[in-house]
TIDREN-205768 format. One record per residue (C-alpha): residue in one letter; x, y, z. Coordinates in steps of 0.2 Angstrom, whole numbers, padded with zeros to 4 digits, always signed. Layout:
! TIDREN-205768
AXYZ;...
! end
This chain:
! TIDREN-205768
M-0196+0192+0428;R-0180+0200+0433;S-0178+0208+0418;R-0194+0216+0420;T-0190+0223+0438;A-0174+0230+0432;W-0183+0240+0418;W-0196+0245+0432;G-0181+0251+0442;W-0173+0260+0429;G-0190+0269+0424;L-0193+0274+0443;L-0174+0282+0443;L-0177+0291+0426;Y-0194+0297+0436;A-0185+0302+0451;C-0170+0312+0440;L-0185+0322+0432;G-0192+0328+0447;L-0175+0333+0453;A-0172+0344+0439;A-0190+0351+0439;C-0184+0357+0456;G-0170+0368+0450;L-0183+0374+0434;G-0191+0389+0445;P-0175+0398+0449;A-0170+0396+0431;T-0187+0401+0425;M-0186+0417+0436;R-0169+0423+0431;V-0174+0423+0412;N-0192+0426+0415;R-0189+0443+0427;L-0177+0450+0416;D-0187+0448+0399;Y-0201+0457+0407;N-0190+0470+0414;I-0183+0475+0397;T-0200+0475+0388;A-0206+0487+0401;Q-0193+0497+0399;R-0195+0497+0381;S-0213+0500+0381;N-0213+0515+0392;S-0199+0524+0380;E-0209+0519+0366;Q-0226+0526+0374;L-0217+0543+0380;L-0208+0545+0362;L-0226+0542+0354;N-0233+0556+0365;L-0220+0569+0360;V-0224+0564+0342;R-0243+0567+0346;M-0239+0584+0353;K-0230+0589+0337;Y-0248+0585+0327;L-0257+0594+0339;E-0265+0578+0346;H-0269+0573+0364;P-0257+0562+0374;L-0262+0546+0382;F-0251+0537+0394;M-0258+0518+0397;Q-0250+0514+0415;V-0244+0497+0418;G-0253+0491+0436;T-0247+0474+0439;I-0238+0461+0430;A-0241+0444+0436;S-0234+0427+0430;S-0238+0409+0435;F-0230+0393+0428;S-0235+0376+0430;Y-0224+0363+0427;S-0230+0344+0425;V-0222+0329+0422;S-0229+0312+0416;A-0222+0294+0416;G-0228+0276+0411;A-0224+0259+0406;I-0230+0247+0395;F-0222+0229+0398;N-0221+0216+0384;T-0215+0197+0384;N-0200+0203+0376;P-0186+0213+0386;A-0180+0222+0373;T-0195+0229+0368;Q-0201+0238+0384;Q-0206+0256+0384;F-0206+0269+0397;P-0215+0284+0389;L-0211+0300+0398;G-0217+0319+0396;T-0215+0335+0401;T-0226+0352+0401;L-0221+0369+0405;S-0235+0384+0404;E-0235+0401+0409;T-0249+0413+0411;P-0245+0431+0410;T-0258+0443+0417;V-0255+0462+0414;T-0266+0476+0420;Y-0267+0494+0412;S-0274+0509+0417;P-0276+0526+0407;M-0271+0542+0414;D-0287+0553+0416;G-0296+0563+0427;Q-0289+0568+0444;K-0273+0559+0442;Y-0270+0568+0423;T-0274+0584+0432;Q-0260+0582+0446;E-0247+0573+0436;I-0250+0581+0418;L-0258+0599+0420;S-0250+0605+0438;E-0235+0616+0437;I-0219+0606+0445;D-0216+0613+0461;G-0202+0618+0471;Q-0199+0602+0479;R-0198+0591+0465;F-0187+0604+0456;M-0176+0601+0471;V-0176+0583+0472;L-0171+0584+0455;F-0157+0597+0459;R-0150+0588+0473;A-0150+0573+0463;N-0135+0581+0452;T-0146+0583+0438;H-0138+0591+0423;L-0144+0609+0426;E-0145+0616+0409;I-0156+0601+0404;L-0166+0604+0420;L-0167+0623+0418;R-0172+0622+0398;C-0186+0608+0400;V-0194+0613+0417;L-0191+0633+0417;D-0205+0642+0408;R-0196+0661+0412;I-0187+0668+0425;G-0182+0687+0429;Q-0183+0695+0412;L-0179+0680+0403;E-0192+0668+0394;N-0190+0651+0387;Q-0195+0645+0370;S-0214+0640+0372;P-0226+0636+0358;N-0238+0649+0367;R-0227+0663+0363;P-0219+0671+0348;I-0201+0666+0344;N-0187+0680+0348;P-0171+0673+0343;Q-0161+0687+0354;R-0171+0683+0367;L-0169+0663+0366;E-0152+0667+0364;A-0150+0675+0381;F-0160+0661+0390;R-0149+0649+0383;R-0133+0658+0390;F-0142+0660+0407;C-0145+0640+0408;H-0127+0637+0400;L-0117+0649+0411;A-0127+0642+0428;S-0123+0626+0423;L-0105+0630+0422;M-0103+0639+0437;R-0113+0621+0447;T-0099+0611+0439;R-0086+0621+0448;G-0096+0623+0463;D-0101+0642+0462;L-0120+0638+0461;D-0131+0631+0476;I-0150+0633+0478;A-0156+0628+0494;H-0172+0630+0504;V-0169+0643+0519;V-0180+0647+0534;P-0183+0665+0538;E-0174+0670+0555;D-0190+0672+0564;K-0197+0655+0559;A-0177+0647+0562;K-0179+0655+0581;E-0196+0648+0583;K-0190+0630+0579;E-0178+0631+0591;K-0190+0636+0605;P-0194+0622+0619;K-0210+0615+0617;E-0214+0625+0635;E-0211+0641+0627;K-0220+0636+0611;A-0235+0632+0620;K-0236+0647+0629;A-0233+0658+0616;K-0248+0650+0606;G-0258+0653+0620;A-0254+0672+0621;D-0257+0672+0602;K-0274+0664+0604;A-0278+0678+0619;K-0273+0692+0608;T-0285+0686+0593;K-0298+0685+0605;A-0296+0703+0611;K-0295+0709+0593;E-0310+0700+0586;P-0322+0714+0590;A-0312+0727+0582;K-0308+0723+0563;E-0292+0727+0561;E-0293+0743+0545;A-0275+0743+0541;K-0267+0729+0528;E-0254+0718+0537;E-0236+0716+0528;P-0236+0701+0518;K-0228+0688+0531;D-0215+0674+0524;K-0224+0657+0524;G-0213+0643+0524;P-0194+0641+0517;Q-0189+0651+0504;L-0179+0644+0488;V-0163+0655+0489;M-0150+0653+0474;A-0131+0659+0478;L-0118+0663+0464;R-0101+0665+0466;F-0093+0673+0452;A-0075+0668+0445;N-0073+0688+0441;A-0083+0704+0441;Q-0088+0703+0423;E-0095+0686+0424;A-0107+0693+0438;Q-0111+0709+0427;E-0118+0697+0414;M-0128+0688+0424;A-0136+0703+0433;G-0138+0708+0415;L-0147+0693+0408;L-0157+0692+0421;G-0162+0710+0422;V-0157+0715+0441;P-0147+0727+0449;Y-0129+0723+0451;R-0125+0724+0468;P-0114+0708+0473;L-0108+0705+0490;R-0091+0701+0493;L-0082+0686+0501;K-0067+0688+0512;S-0059+0679+0498;G-0061+0694+0486;Q-0077+0684+0475;E-0091+0692+0472;I-0109+0684+0477;L-0125+0687+0471;A-0140+0680+0482;F-0158+0679+0474;R-0174+0674+0483;L-0184+0665+0470;I-0201+0668+0470;E-0217+0662+0460;A-0221+0676+0449;S-0240+0674+0455;L-0235+0677+0473;L-0221+0692+0472;G-0226+0706+0482;D-0242+0697+0490;T-0235+0683+0501;F-0218+0688+0505;G-0210+0702+0513;R-0195+0712+0507;D-0178+0706+0513;P-0164+0716+0512;R-0151+0702+0510;Y-0158+0694+0493;V-0164+0700+0475;D-0181+0695+0472;L-0182+0685+0456;P-0199+0680+0449;F-0199+0663+0441;R-0213+0651+0435;M-0210+0632+0432;R-0219+0623+0417;S-0233+0608+0419;M-0228+0592+0413;R-0240+0595+0398;E-0229+0611+0394;V-0213+0600+0396;L-0220+0589+0382;D-0227+0600+0371;Y-0210+0610+0371;L-0199+0594+0369;G-0212+0589+0355;Q-0206+0605+0345;G-0192+0594+0340;V-0199+0581+0332;Q-0194+0582+0313;V-0208+0583+0302;P-0206+0575+0283;P-0211+0588+0270;G-0227+0579+0264;Q-0234+0579+0281;A-0229+0598+0285;E-0248+0603+0282;A-0254+0591+0297;S-0242+0599+0309;A-0244+0617+0302;A-0254+0623+0318;S-0239+0619+0329;Q-0228+0633+0321;V-0228+0650+0329;P-0225+0668+0325;L-0209+0676+0324;D-0209+0690+0338;H-0203+0705+0324;G-0213+0700+0309;G-0229+0688+0313;Q-0222+0676+0298;M-0227+0659+0304;V-0210+0646+0306;D-0207+0630+0312;P-0200+0630+0330;Y-0189+0614+0326;P-0173+0623+0320;Y-0173+0634+0336;I-0174+0617+0348;K-0166+0603+0338;D-0147+0605+0344;F-0155+0602+0363;F-0167+0589+0357;E-0171+0579+0341;V-0183+0567+0336;R-0179+0562+0320;H-0191+0553+0305;A-0186+0538+0292;D-0198+0529+0280;Q-0192+0514+0286;R-0188+0506+0304;P-0171+0514+0307;A-0155+0506+0312;G-0147+0511+0327;A-0159+0519+0336;M-0162+0520+0354;V-0180+0522+0353;S-0191+0520+0339;V-0211+0521+0335;P-0221+0519+0320;Y-0232+0534+0316;R-0243+0541+0300;E-0234+0529+0287;G-0216+0533+0295;W-0205+0530+0308;Y-0200+0543+0322;Y-0183+0539+0334;I-0169+0546+0344;A-0151+0541+0336;D-0143+0532+0348;T-0128+0542+0344;D-0136+0558+0348;L-0130+0560+0368;R-0139+0576+0370;S-0156+0571+0365;K-0153+0554+0375;L-0150+0563+0391;V-0164+0574+0388;F-0176+0560+0385;S-0170+0551+0400;F-0172+0566+0411;L-0189+0567+0403;S-0193+0549+0409;T-0188+0553+0426;L-0198+0570+0428;L-0213+0559+0424;A-0210+0547+0437;L-0206+0559+0449;Q-0223+0569+0445;S-0234+0552+0450;G-0227+0551+0468;N-0225+0563+0483;P-0206+0567+0483;P-0198+0569+0502;A-0198+0586+0512;H-0181+0594+0512;A-0174+0600+0528;P-0170+0620+0527;L-0152+0620+0522;L-0143+0634+0531;T-0126+0633+0522;L-0127+0651+0512;P-0111+0661+0515;I-0123+0677+0516;G-0121+0691+0530;G-0138+0700+0537;
! end
C-alpha cells in the first residue's frame, strides 16, 4: 500500500511539473511565432510587389491582395493517468501533451475607390515632402515620382524615348542629389506673406475682418463683377532653393531646367536660384506672379505610372519577347520600336532565370521561369525598398507639414 501511495505521489509531482512548464510555453511560443509571421508577411509583400512589376512588363493588370488581420490562437492540454497493479514494478503513469495552433488570415483585393485613390491618383506634394524630409535618396525619389519638371521629361512608356532628353533629366536628378548631400538644396512649404500676416493676427481682429469681408460681399452681390480678378495664391507654396558652388554649376542647372539665369547672390558670394514649384495644370490659373521666385511647372506620377516605369526594368527572355512586344516604345527620332529595358537597367533591374535563383533578395515564378532582384544589386534593392515605402504611404494620410520659412531669400 505504501508503494502504491508513493507512486501516486510521484505521478502528481510530475503532473504539477508539466503544468508549470505549460505556463512558460505561451511567452516562448509568442517569441517564435511572432517572428515567423513577421518574416513571412514581409516576404509575401515583396513577392507580390515584384510579381506586379513583372505583370506590368507584360501589359497585364496588377492586383494587390492586402492582408487585413492575422490572428492566431493556441490551445495546450496535458493529460495524465495511472494504472495500478499488484506488482509495484509494473505501475504505469501515461502522460500526454497537445499543442495546436489555429491561424486566421483575412485578405481583401485592392479595387474600386481604394484602387483609384492609392494607385491611379497622382502622388501629391504632401507625400513628396514626407519622403523628402525622411531623407529619401533624392535621385531615386525624383526618377521614380517625377514625370516632368521645367522642360525636362522623365522616361515613360507613354512617350517616345529621346536619349538626349533622358540624359538631361538624369543629369538634373544626379546634380540635385549631390547638392542635397552637401546641404545646398532645400524644398519647403512657404506661406505667402498675406497669409502669414493673417495667421499672426489676434482672434478678435480676424473676426472683425471676416465680418467686414462678408459686408463687402453682400454689397457687391447686386452688381456682378465684370473684370476677372487676379489669381490668388491658395495655401502654402512648394519652393525649392538651390545654392551653387560656382557660377558654372548655376548656369548648368538653369540650362537643364530651361529657365532664365537670374540668380540671387548671398553675402558669402554664393549664388542661389529659388523656384516656386507649381503643378503644370495650375500654372497661370491659381497662382499669381511673385518676383522673388522663378515659376517652375512640374507633374508628379501616379502609383500606376511608377509601377509602369519600373516595370520597364524587367528583363524578358528571348523566347518571350513577343509576349511583351506591346510594351515597347518608339524612338523619338525614327519611330523604330525599341525595348526600354536598356535605358533603365542601370537604375533598376529585375533579372530572369530558368531555375529558382540562388542569392536573390526576392524572387517569383512566372511564365515558366523566375524573376528576381539580385542581392548584390544595391541600387535595385534601394529602389525596390523605396517603392514599398511609397506604396505604404499612398494607403495612409500623410501628416500636414507646418510651413518652413527658412529660405534665405530677400523680398
